[in-house]
N, C-alpha and C positions, 0 to 999 in steps of 0.2 A: 501526835494522834492519840486519841483515847477511845476506848470501847466500853460502853455501858449496856448492861442487859436489863431488860424489863420483862414483865409478864403481862400478857394481854388476854382478857377473857372474851369469849364469844366467837372466836375464830373456828370455822368448821370446814373450810374448803380452800381451794387455790385462789378463788376470787377474793376471799378474806385476806390471804397473804398478799395479793397484788394491791389491794386497797390500802393496807397498812404500809406496805413498802412505798407506794406512790406518795402518800401524805407525808411520811417522815422524811423521805428523800428530798422533798421540797423545802425543808428547813435549811437556812443558810449555814454553811459549815459542815453539813452532814455529807460524808463521802461514801458511806455504805450502810445498808440495812440488810440484816440476815434474819429471816423469820423461820422459826421451827414450829410448824403447825401442831405436831404431836404433843409438844410440851407447852405451847403458848408463849414461848420465849422469843423476844425480839432483841437482837444485838445491834446497837447503833454505834457506828464508827464516825468520829468527827474530829475537826481540828482541835477543839477544846470541848470540855463537858457542856452539854446542852441542858438547860434547866428542865427539871422533870415536868413542870407545868407546860412547857412548850411541847414536849413529847405527848403529854396528856391531851393537849388541845388537838394535835394532829391525829391521835388515835380516836378521839371523840368525833372529829370531822369525818373519819373513815367509817364511823358507826360502831365502834367497839369501846371497850372499857379497859383502861390501864389499871391493873390490880395493885 
């Protein structure tokens, strides 16, 4: 297992957290997503590292920006 942390811009509420968590959790191999609203950090735990572009696409789909 590996955990990678990203920063997401534009999150302001619990709905934002849910949307990000939902989209990233749908990626194959992802086992956990932990979003810290106050800092904009998103920790993704997966079997193997997930390409940053895959995470970026999921964040974009949720309506936010990967910093």
